[in-house]
Backbone as ProteinMPNN parsed JSONL, in Angstrom:
{"seq_chain_A": "VQLVESGGGLVQPGGSLRLSCAASGFTFTRYVMSWYRQAPGKERELVASISSAGGATTYADSVKGRFTISRDNTKNTVYLQMNSLKLEDTSVYYCSASRYYWGQGTQVTVSS", "coords_chain_A": {"N_chain_A": [[121.709, 68.305, 139.949], [122.926, 67.052, 142.772], [125.337, 66.19, 145.159], [126.212, 65.084, 148.336], [127.962, 65.399, 151.381], [128.671, 64.041, 154.197], [128.995, 63.153, 157.761], [131.787, 64.356, 158.531], [133.645, 65.338, 161.294], [135.187, 65.78, 164.374], [137.943, 64.101, 165.709], [140.247, 62.132, 167.453], [143.579, 61.302, 167.35], [144.334, 57.784, 165.573], [142.007, 57.425, 165.78], [138.554, 56.594, 163.981], [136.282, 57.525, 161.33], [133.811, 57.787, 158.979], [132.834, 58.489, 156.39], [129.945, 60.036, 154.285], [128.834, 60.171, 151.171], [126.065, 61.332, 149.472], [124.493, 60.721, 146.292], [122.218, 62.514, 143.818], [120.406, 63.023, 140.997], [121.872, 62.518, 138.402], [122.774, 60.177, 136.644], [124.238, 57.998, 138.648], [125.485, 55.063, 138.348], [126.96, 55.297, 136.506], [129.369, 56.555, 136.662], [132.636, 57.059, 137.696], [133.58, 57.11, 140.927], [134.935, 59.682, 143.761], [137.152, 60.45, 146.226], [138.26, 63.231, 147.479], [140.524, 65.567, 148.79], [141.432, 68.658, 150.773], [143.481, 70.543, 152.528], [144.278, 73.749, 154.472], [145.861, 75.616, 152.265], [147.059, 74.206, 150.844], [147.204, 72.185, 147.726], [144.236, 70.829, 146.246], [144.091, 67.079, 146.882], [143.833, 63.969, 145.335], [142.502, 61.338, 147.533], [140.909, 58.601, 147.261], [139.416, 56.165, 144.953], [136.71, 54.722, 143.11], [135.455, 52.636, 140.776], [132.884, 52.403, 138.387], [131.271, 50.215, 138.946], [132.121, 49.168, 141.145], [133.879, 47.642, 141.269], [136.628, 47.714, 141.238], [139.609, 50.145, 142.683], [141.415, 52.626, 143.825], [144.072, 54.186, 145.654], [145.293, 57.045, 147.31], [149.163, 56.872, 148.173], [149.629, 57.685, 150.434], [147.188, 56.902, 152.413], [146.642, 54.544, 151.946], [145.913, 51.202, 153.246], [144.663, 52.331, 155.419], [142.413, 53.782, 154.931], [139.271, 53.133, 153.515], [137.265, 52.846, 150.549], [134.211, 52.351, 149.15], [130.934, 51.454, 147.811], [127.711, 52.194, 147.204], [125.436, 50.995, 144.934], [122.612, 50.668, 144.995], [121.571, 52.573, 146.71], [122.694, 54.99, 145.87], [125.286, 55.936, 146.844], [128.455, 56.84, 147.851], [131.114, 55.979, 149.853], [133.62, 56.276, 152.237], [135.555, 55.176, 154.51], [137.436, 55.79, 156.988], [140.36, 54.754, 158.945], [142.671, 54.801, 161.651], [143.361, 57.36, 161.907], [145.471, 60.469, 161.177], [146.854, 63.163, 161.992], [147.902, 64.75, 159.901], [145.489, 64.066, 158.059], [143.627, 65.821, 158.672], [141.353, 68.007, 156.995], [139.562, 69.572, 154.572], [137.465, 67.067, 153.352], [136.09, 65.755, 149.876], [133.2, 64.498, 147.864], [133.4, 63.291, 144.557], [132.306, 62.999, 141.12], [133.615, 61.85, 138.837], [135.007, 63.866, 138.381], [133.301, 65.783, 137.568], [131.079, 66.501, 138.964], [130.584, 67.6, 141.72], [130.784, 68.002, 145.578], [129.898, 69.718, 148.398], [131.651, 69.33, 150.58], [133.292, 68.064, 153.805], [134.647, 68.798, 156.822], [136.822, 67.333, 157.996], [138.582, 66.975, 161.349], [141.454, 65.947, 162.801], [142.508, 65.682, 166.028], [144.765, 65.993, 169.002]], "CA_chain_A": [[122.703, 67.45, 140.275], [123.692, 67.261, 144.439], [126.372, 65.378, 146.278], [126.111, 65.326, 149.935], [128.723, 64.681, 152.244], [128.407, 63.731, 155.653], [130.012, 62.267, 158.622], [132.703, 64.331, 159.21], [133.901, 65.479, 162.664], [136.616, 65.791, 165.143], [138.363, 63.044, 166.119], [141.35, 61.968, 168.26], [144.479, 60.548, 166.342], [144.125, 56.412, 166.004], [140.306, 57.056, 165.769], [138.076, 56.277, 162.837], [135.503, 58.087, 161.106], [132.95, 57.106, 158.093], [132.195, 59.391, 155.393], [129.324, 59.218, 153.507], [128.125, 61.031, 149.789], [125.005, 60.989, 148.766], [124.647, 61.472, 145.06], [121.251, 62.563, 142.892], [120.073, 63.874, 139.915], [122.255, 62.143, 137.652], [122.554, 58.223, 136.803], [125.523, 57.281, 139.057], [126.308, 54.154, 137.924], [127.562, 55.623, 135.257], [130.453, 57.296, 137.12], [133.932, 56.407, 139.031], [133.49, 58.219, 142.365], [136.162, 59.385, 144.338], [137.081, 61.121, 147.42], [139.52, 64.046, 147.736], [140.731, 65.805, 150.092], [142.377, 69.598, 150.664], [144.015, 71.398, 153.921], [144.347, 74.978, 153.988], [147.057, 76.366, 151.951], [147.591, 73.119, 149.933], [146.157, 71.501, 146.541], [143.447, 69.038, 146.326], [144.321, 65.557, 146.237], [143.149, 62.461, 145.196], [142.32, 60.308, 148.204], [140.267, 57.351, 146.754], [138.506, 56.359, 143.832], [136.111, 53.563, 142.984], [134.945, 52.639, 139.604], [131.485, 52.448, 138.294], [130.4, 48.929, 139.647], [133.138, 49.125, 142.728], [135.045, 46.061, 141.225], [138.088, 48.4, 141.097], [139.911, 50.776, 143.824], [143.205, 52.874, 144.034], [144.345, 54.996, 146.799], [146.856, 57.762, 147.509], [150.257, 56.092, 149.244], [149.321, 58.076, 151.778], [146.217, 56.567, 153.184], [146.861, 52.763, 151.68], [145.776, 50.415, 154.494], [143.863, 52.717, 156.432], [141.125, 53.744, 154.552], [138.519, 52.21, 152.042], [136.511, 53.151, 149.752], [133.194, 51.469, 148.789], [129.789, 52.466, 147.234], [126.29, 51.085, 147.463], [124.717, 51.908, 143.716], [121.221, 50.797, 145.107], [121.75, 53.67, 147.193], [123.492, 55.997, 144.963], [125.852, 56.687, 147.959], [130.003, 56.223, 148.344], [131.52, 55.923, 151.438], [134.943, 56.591, 152.708], [135.898, 54.672, 155.908], [138.829, 55.832, 157.789], [140.743, 54.391, 160.244], [143.869, 55.404, 162.464], [143.539, 58.638, 161.685], [146.536, 61.205, 162.047], [147.003, 64.404, 162.189], [147.895, 64.862, 158.826], [144.347, 63.471, 157.402], [142.898, 66.768, 158.768], [141.131, 68.535, 155.956], [137.979, 69.357, 154.104], [137.165, 66.049, 152.191], [134.922, 66.386, 148.971], [133.112, 63.584, 146.899], [133.676, 63.307, 143.171], [132.128, 62.292, 140.204], [134.463, 62.076, 137.609], [135.706, 65.35, 138.624], [132.379, 66.331, 136.64], [130.243, 66.718, 139.774], [131.558, 67.744, 143.181], [129.823, 67.945, 146.782], [130.321, 71.234, 149.034], [132.581, 69.242, 151.167], [132.783, 67.922, 155.098], [135.444, 68.639, 157.158], [137.6, 66.326, 159.253], [140.074, 67.495, 161.952], [141.802, 64.665, 163.814], [143.284, 66.645, 166.817], [144.244, 65.347, 170.276]], "C_chain_A": [[122.984, 67.795, 141.817], [124.494, 65.702, 144.509], [126.439, 65.906, 147.586], [126.487, 64.768, 150.707], [128.505, 64.655, 153.373], [129.201, 63.097, 156.286], [131.392, 62.823, 158.538], [132.754, 64.984, 160.732], [135.141, 65.742, 162.88], [136.758, 64.308, 165.904], [139.791, 62.957, 166.62], [142.457, 61.145, 167.265], [144.614, 59.065, 166.531], [142.98, 56.494, 165.913], [139.764, 56.886, 164.501], [136.648, 57.368, 162.453], [134.65, 57.421, 159.365], [132.414, 58.212, 157.304], [131.684, 59.286, 154.53], [128.912, 60.533, 152.204], [127.13, 60.342, 149.068], [124.555, 61.686, 147.432], [122.992, 61.716, 144.579], [121.376, 63.321, 142.036], [120.767, 63.434, 138.6], [122.763, 60.548, 137.681], [124.233, 57.962, 137.283], [126.347, 56.372, 138.843], [127.498, 54.035, 137.084], [129.256, 55.958, 135.299], [131.228, 56.893, 138.014], [133.269, 57.938, 139.981], [134.81, 58.275, 142.837], [135.752, 60.461, 145.599], [138.594, 61.997, 147.198], [139.166, 64.978, 149.056], [141.977, 67.826, 149.88], [142.494, 70.56, 151.87], [144.168, 72.909, 153.429], [145.908, 74.991, 153.653], [147.684, 75.207, 150.803], [146.734, 72.735, 148.831], [145.559, 70.895, 147.213], [144.389, 67.825, 146.0], [143.239, 64.704, 146.239], [143.491, 61.695, 146.303], [141.955, 58.841, 147.753], [139.673, 57.471, 145.629], [138.108, 54.996, 143.364], [135.534, 53.677, 141.674], [133.459, 52.353, 139.712], [130.461, 51.298, 139.27], [130.971, 48.609, 140.748], [133.953, 47.973, 142.633], [136.625, 46.76, 141.629], [138.258, 49.716, 141.93], [141.175, 51.369, 143.753], [143.008, 53.829, 145.151], [145.388, 55.9, 146.71], [147.647, 56.936, 148.46], [149.646, 56.674, 150.525], [148.417, 57.633, 152.991], [146.16, 55.009, 152.934], [146.902, 51.712, 152.821], [144.72, 50.996, 155.415], [142.707, 53.152, 155.889], [140.559, 53.121, 153.337], [137.548, 52.52, 151.641], [135.532, 52.035, 149.153], [131.631, 52.283, 147.903], [128.583, 51.241, 147.05], [125.649, 51.819, 146.1], [123.149, 51.753, 143.884], [121.079, 52.028, 146.061], [122.469, 55.321, 146.895], [124.191, 56.82, 146.223], [127.53, 55.969, 147.443], [130.058, 56.831, 149.867], [132.91, 56.232, 151.273], [135.473, 56.215, 153.886], [137.278, 54.845, 156.224], [139.258, 55.79, 159.241], [142.13, 54.83, 160.837], [144.402, 56.303, 161.598], [144.867, 59.202, 162.106], [146.122, 62.548, 161.658], [147.0, 64.97, 161.394], [146.578, 64.542, 158.007], [143.838, 64.768, 157.861], [142.759, 67.678, 157.591], [139.587, 68.767, 155.417], [138.228, 68.452, 152.817], [135.74, 66.333, 151.096], [135.344, 64.978, 148.068], [133.397, 64.108, 145.348], [132.731, 62.651, 141.964], [132.267, 62.465, 138.935], [135.195, 63.418, 137.338], [134.862, 66.266, 137.615], [131.625, 67.096, 137.767], [130.659, 66.669, 141.21], [130.093, 68.389, 144.311], [130.598, 69.462, 147.529], [131.509, 70.798, 150.087], [132.021, 68.922, 152.954], [134.102, 68.08, 155.393], [136.002, 67.782, 158.273], [138.618, 67.02, 159.873], [140.329, 66.318, 162.82], [143.209, 65.818, 164.643], [143.569, 65.896, 168.313], [143.886, 66.532, 171.353]], "O_chain_A": [[123.294, 68.967, 142.029], [124.255, 64.582, 144.058], [126.704, 67.08, 147.847], [125.928, 63.745, 151.103], [127.886, 65.677, 153.671], [130.102, 62.46, 155.74], [132.294, 61.988, 158.468], [131.658, 65.079, 161.285], [136.039, 65.913, 162.056], [135.903, 63.64, 166.485], [140.565, 63.791, 166.148], [142.003, 60.36, 166.433], [145.025, 58.789, 167.658], [142.518, 55.353, 165.952], [140.637, 57.05, 163.648], [136.079, 57.934, 163.387], [135.233, 56.509, 158.779], [131.44, 58.816, 157.751], [132.221, 58.652, 153.622], [128.747, 61.711, 152.522], [127.146, 59.323, 148.378], [124.29, 62.886, 147.359], [122.322, 60.848, 145.14], [122.205, 64.23, 142.026], [120.291, 63.955, 137.592], [123.067, 59.922, 138.696], [125.187, 57.787, 136.524], [127.567, 56.461, 138.982], [128.451, 53.269, 136.941], [130.109, 55.753, 134.436], [130.81, 56.403, 139.064], [132.811, 59.064, 139.784], [135.691, 57.446, 142.607], [134.699, 61.032, 145.885], [139.686, 61.54, 146.86], [138.237, 65.109, 149.853], [142.914, 68.034, 149.11], [141.561, 71.323, 152.123], [144.181, 73.236, 152.243], [146.857, 74.602, 154.334], [148.645, 75.426, 150.065], [145.526, 72.939, 148.954], [145.809, 70.426, 148.324], [145.201, 67.701, 145.084], [142.168, 64.667, 146.846], [144.644, 61.265, 146.326], [142.789, 57.953, 147.927], [139.355, 58.567, 145.168], [138.975, 54.137, 143.205], [135.093, 54.782, 141.359], [132.864, 52.121, 140.765], [129.445, 51.446, 139.95], [130.423, 47.756, 141.447], [134.57, 47.413, 143.54], [137.524, 46.197, 142.254], [137.274, 50.454, 141.995], [142.121, 50.596, 143.608], [141.895, 54.208, 145.514], [146.388, 55.596, 146.059], [147.109, 56.354, 149.401], [149.252, 56.011, 151.484], [148.668, 57.843, 154.177], [145.612, 54.295, 153.774], [148.003, 51.413, 153.283], [143.988, 50.276, 156.093], [141.747, 52.793, 156.57], [141.193, 52.69, 152.374], [136.642, 52.518, 152.474], [135.972, 50.967, 148.728], [131.499, 53.454, 147.547], [128.575, 50.025, 146.861], [125.377, 53.02, 146.117], [122.384, 52.429, 143.197], [119.927, 52.439, 145.931], [122.625, 56.344, 147.562], [123.868, 57.952, 146.583], [127.707, 54.905, 146.849], [129.462, 57.622, 150.598], [133.345, 56.447, 150.141], [135.996, 57.177, 154.448], [138.172, 54.128, 155.777], [138.864, 56.37, 160.253], [142.726, 55.419, 159.935], [145.376, 56.257, 160.847], [145.462, 58.744, 163.082], [145.092, 62.847, 161.053], [146.264, 65.953, 161.472], [146.794, 64.964, 156.871], [143.214, 65.042, 156.836], [143.781, 68.163, 157.104], [138.611, 68.161, 155.862], [138.807, 68.714, 151.762], [134.697, 66.916, 151.393], [136.405, 64.471, 147.702], [133.587, 65.299, 145.099], [132.517, 61.458, 142.181], [131.518, 62.973, 138.101], [135.775, 63.838, 136.337], [135.346, 67.199, 136.975], [131.497, 68.308, 137.599], [131.051, 65.628, 141.735], [129.01, 68.915, 144.051], [131.622, 70.037, 147.16], [132.287, 71.669, 150.477], [130.935, 69.271, 153.418], [134.915, 67.673, 154.563], [135.471, 67.681, 159.379], [139.475, 67.622, 159.226], [139.437, 65.793, 163.487], [144.211, 66.392, 164.215], [142.646, 65.236, 168.79], [143.444, 66.243, 172.465]]}, "name": "protein", "num_of_chains": 1, "seq": "VQLVESGGGLVQPGGSLRLSCAASGFTFTRYVMSWYRQAPGKERELVASISSAGGATTYADSVKGRFTISRDNTKNTVYLQMNSLKLEDTSVYYCSASRYYWGQGTQVTVSS"}
């Protein structure tokens, strides 16, 4: 089983990034997929989730209206489009399959 995140990096406040998470080794279409993040010294928090078929999404209040989660079940990939990034979005971002499988994380740093 693998979940491999990519797309992180350094961006200025107000900028955008698109994270990707490529899954393999399990039946992707059976799992709710989520993005979590964890900043230094803080607990891991749920950012966004998407249902197995992609018809339902949920977001943390702190990212509503700025982030969009999506998935492509033909590519076994989940995405997180992050717009209007803020300093406080700086974290390591992890994707997860129903909190059962986890990726290794990708660093997002928002800084001027």
